C-alpha positions in Angstrom: 73.2 115.1 -64.2 70.9 117.9 -65.2 67.1 117.8 -65.5 65.6 118.1 -68.9 64.4 121.8 -69.1 60.8 120.8 -70.2 60.6 118.4 -67.3 62.0 120.9 -64.8 59.4 123.4 -65.9 56.6 120.9 -65.3 58.0 120.2 -61.8 58.3 123.9 -61.1 54.7 124.7 -62.1 53.4 121.7 -60.1 55.3 123.0 -57.0 54.0 126.6 -57.5 50.4 125.3 -57.9 50.5 123.3 -54.7 48.8 120.5 -56.6 48.2 117.5 -54.5 50.5 114.4 -54.9 49.2 111.1 -56.0 49.3 109.9 -52.4 47.6 113.0 -50.9 44.2 111.4 -50.4 42.3 108.2 -51.0 42.9 105.8 -53.9 39.8 107.2 -55.6 41.3 110.7 -55.4 44.7 109.5 -56.6 43.0 108.0 -59.6 41.3 111.3 -60.4 44.6 113.2 -60.1 46.4 110.8 -62.4 43.6 110.9 -65.0 43.8 114.7 -64.9 47.6 114.7 -65.2 47.7 112.4 -68.2 44.9 114.3 -69.9 46.9 117.5 -69.5 50.4 116.2 -70.3 50.0 113.0 -72.2 50.5 112.3 -75.9 47.2 113.0 -77.8 45.9 109.7 -79.1 46.5 109.2 -82.8 43.7 107.9 -85.0 43.7 104.1 -85.1 41.7 101.5 -87.0 39.3 100.7 -84.2 39.1 100.2 -80.4 37.0 97.4 -79.1 36.1 96.6 -75.5 36.1 93.0 -74.6 35.6 91.0 -71.4 38.4 88.5 -70.8 37.8 85.6 -68.4 40.0 85.7 -65.3 40.3 83.7 -62.1 37.9 85.9 -60.2 35.7 87.4 -62.9 36.0 89.1 -66.2 38.7 91.6 -67.0 37.6 94.5 -69.0 40.1 95.1 -71.8 40.6 97.5 -74.7 41.8 96.0 -78.0 43.3 98.6 -80.3 43.7 97.9 -84.0 46.2 99.9 -86.0 45.2 102.5 -88.6 44.9 101.0 -92.1 43.6 97.7 -91.0 40.4 96.7 -92.7 37.5 97.2 -90.3 40.0 97.0 -87.6 40.6 93.3 -88.2 43.8 93.3 -90.2 44.5 93.4 -93.9 44.3 89.7 -94.5 47.6 89.0 -92.7 47.8 88.2 -89.0 49.2 91.1 -87.0 51.6 90.8 -84.0 50.1 91.4 -80.6 51.3 93.7 -77.8 49.8 93.4 -74.3 50.3 96.7 -72.4 50.0 96.7 -68.6 49.4 100.2 -67.5 51.2 101.9 -64.6 49.9 103.6 -61.5 51.4 101.8 -58.5 48.9 98.9 -58.7 46.4 101.4 -57.2 45.6 104.0 -59.9 45.7 104.2 -63.7 43.5 102.6 -66.4 43.5 101.7 -70.1 42.0 105.2 -70.7 44.9 107.1 -69.0 47.3 105.3 -71.4 45.3 105.7 -74.6 47.8 108.0 -76.3 50.8 105.7 -75.8 48.9 102.5 -76.6 47.4 103.9 -79.8 50.9 105.2 -80.8 52.3 101.7 -80.3 49.5 100.1 -82.4 50.2 102.4 -85.4 54.0 102.7 -85.1 54.6 99.0 -84.5 51.7 97.9 -86.7 50.3 95.6 -84.1 47.2 94.8 -82.1 47.4 96.3 -78.6 45.5 94.7 -75.7 45.2 96.9 -72.6 43.7 95.1 -69.6 41.9 97.0 -66.8 43.4 94.6 -64.3 42.1 94.7 -60.7 43.5 97.4 -58.6 44.4 97.6 -54.9 43.4 98.2 -52.2 40.0 96.7 -53.3 42.0 93.8 -54.8 45.4 93.5 -53.3 48.3 91.3 -54.4 48.3 88.8 -56.2 45.1 90.0 -58.0 47.0 92.2 -60.6 49.5 89.6 -61.8 46.8 86.9 -61.9 44.7 89.1 -64.2 47.7 90.1 -66.3 48.7 86.5 -66.9 45.1 85.5 -67.7 45.1 88.1 -70.4 48.3 86.8 -71.9 46.9 83.2 -72.0 43.6 84.6 -73.6 45.6 86.5 -76.2 47.5 83.4 -77.2 44.4 81.2 -77.3 42.3 83.7 -79.2 44.8 85.4 -81.5 43.2 84.1 -84.7 39.8 85.5 -83.7 41.1 89.0 -83.4 43.4 88.8 -86.5 46.5 88.3 -84.4 49.6 86.1 -84.6 50.1 83.9 -81.5 53.7 83.4 -82.4 54.4 87.1 -82.1 53.3 88.4 -78.7 55.1 91.0 -76.7 54.3 92.4 -73.3 55.0 95.9 -72.0 54.3 98.3 -69.2 55.5 101.2 -67.2 56.3 101.5 -63.5 53.8 99.0 -61.9 53.0 97.8 -65.4 56.7 97.2 -65.9 56.7 95.2 -62.7 53.7 93.2 -63.9 55.4 92.6 -67.3 58.5 91.2 -65.6 56.3 89.0 -63.4 54.2 87.8 -66.3 57.3 86.8 -68.2 58.5 84.8 -65.3 55.0 83.2 -64.8 54.8 82.2 -68.5 58.2 80.5 -68.2 57.2 78.7 -65.0 53.8 77.6 -66.4 55.2 76.7 -69.8 52.8 79.3 -71.2 52.9 81.5 -74.3 56.3 82.3 -75.6 57.1 86.0 -75.8 59.2 87.9 -78.4 59.9 90.8 -76.1 59.3 92.2 -72.6 59.4 96.0 -72.7 60.0 97.3 -69.1 59.6 101.0 -68.7 61.1 102.3 -65.4 59.9 99.1 -63.7 59.5 98.5 -60.0 61.4 95.2 -59.4 62.0 95.2 -55.6 59.2 96.1 -53.2 60.6 98.4 -50.5 64.0 98.9 -52.1 66.6 100.9 -50.2 68.9 101.8 -53.2 71.0 104.9 -53.7 68.4 106.3 -56.2 65.7 106.0 -53.5 68.0 108.1 -51.2 68.9 110.6 -53.9 65.5 111.2 -55.3 63.2 110.5 -52.4 61.4 113.8 -52.8 61.0 116.6 -55.4 61.0 114.6 -58.6 57.3 113.7 -59.1 57.4 110.2 -57.7 58.5 110.3 -54.1 59.5 107.7 -51.6 56.4 108.5 -49.6 54.2 107.9 -52.6 55.9 104.5 -53.2 55.2 103.5 -49.6 51.6 104.5 -50.1 51.4 102.3 -53.2 53.1 99.4 -51.5 50.9 99.5 -48.4 47.8 99.4 -50.5 49.0 96.7 -52.8 50.8 94.3 -50.3 48.4 93.2 -47.6 50.8 90.8 -45.9 54.4 91.2 -44.8 55.5 88.1 -46.6 54.3 89.5 -49.9 57.1 92.1 -50.1 59.6 89.4 -50.8 57.4 87.2 -53.1 58.9 87.1 -56.6 55.4 87.7 -58.0 55.7 91.1 -56.4 59.5 91.6 -56.5 60.7 89.9 -59.7 64.3 90.9 -58.9 64.2 88.2 -56.1 63.4 85.3 -58.4 65.8 82.4 -57.9 66.2 81.9 -61.6 65.8 84.5 -64.4 67.3 82.4 -67.2 65.5 81.5 -70.4 63.2 84.5 -70.2 62.0 86.5 -73.1 64.4 89.2 -74.5 64.1 92.5 -72.7 64.2 96.1 -73.5 64.5 98.0 -70.2 64.4 101.7 -69.7 65.1 103.7 -66.5 65.1 107.5 -65.8 68.0 109.3 -64.1 66.0 111.2 -61.5 63.8 108.3 -60.6 63.8 106.5 -57.2 63.3 103.2 -59.2 66.3 103.7 -61.4 68.7 101.5 -59.5 66.4 98.5 -59.2 65.5 98.7 -62.9 69.2 98.6 -63.7 69.8 95.8 -61.3 67.1 93.7 -63.0 68.7 94.4 -66.4 72.0 93.2 -65.0 70.5 90.1 -63.5 68.9 89.1 -66.8 72.2 89.7 -68.7 74.1 87.6 -66.2 71.6 84.8 -66.7 72.1 84.9 -70.5 68.9 86.8 -71.4 69.2 89.2 -74.3 68.8 92.7 -72.9 68.9 96.2 -74.3 69.1 98.8 -71.5 68.9 102.6 -71.7 68.7 105.3 -69.1 67.2 108.6 -69.9 69.5 110.4 -67.6 67.7 113.8 -67.6 64.3 112.4 -66.9 62.0 111.7 -64.0 59.7 108.7 -63.4 56.5 109.0 -65.5 58.0 111.3 -68.2 56.6 109.0 -71.0 53.1 109.7 -69.7 54.0 113.4 -70.2 55.0 113.0 -73.8 52.5 115.6 -74.9 54.7 118.2 -73.2 58.1 116.4 -73.0 60.1 115.8 -76.2 62.1 113.0 -74.7 58.9 111.2 -73.9 58.1 111.2 -77.6 61.7 110.1 -78.3 61.3 107.1 -76.1 58.0 106.1 -77.6 59.7 106.1 -81.1 62.6 104.1 -79.7 60.2 101.5 -78.0 58.1 101.2 -81.2 61.3 100.5 -83.2 62.3 97.8 -80.6 58.8 96.2 -81.0 59.0 96.2 -84.8 62.4 94.5 -84.6 61.1 91.9 -82.2 58.0 91.2 -84.3 60.0 90.7 -87.5 62.5 88.4 -85.8 
């Protein structure tokens, strides 16, 4: 495999600048680094109909969330027809990231898939360790289904998506919804998801360092997120370890070739297929973890966004 030239240039410049890694300091410093990275390299946010901030009730307090309405909707509330809903769980290792650091991607999905996008600011570790994040994420799904009419949405057409930690949370939420007989989903879009905490796969060995996301950084995230040893093997943290993955929502799973998480993402796709779940799987072989968040500078990031939006449109139209 050969790295995409645009991505290789980003890695080269980062190495020459001696820029600190995401795990170089405190969680607060990591959040600042990621915000600066996405501001520099992320897809510029297209103009949308409206972005509203709401407070969604959770188990342990309100969850600040952005609701993005697509361009062309009347006053941001649809054109008289109910719009499908996408809930996007942002990445960042359960420690960093925010709705604002994913504004370009989520506005793109709103317009290109003609849907309402809800982006929750779920609780982050280490201030709120596991299982705070999946609890918040599932609460947002339940709220979306119960309040779809109020926001001009269609409760029968809800998809969930997320990248990295957000991909992990999307897989977990899909399993939680099945277990709780909760809202039915038309699609789970998992973007280079973490599916096994502390995995020791070949891709971890091959890409442990030098490709943006490192094995050291993953351990930094894990150690902030998982406060007890038993949590590493809990299916709410490691969805790959679930006893039963049958009857889950159809999945579109993407991995990247130079990503430590590549093999566990592929393993989850294989498990779902073996259980009879409809799965579309793609590996962007020339890419690193996080390249979609660099879509302002990486053409294959834009390509994936278009591919994902097409998958959402297909799922929403049945």
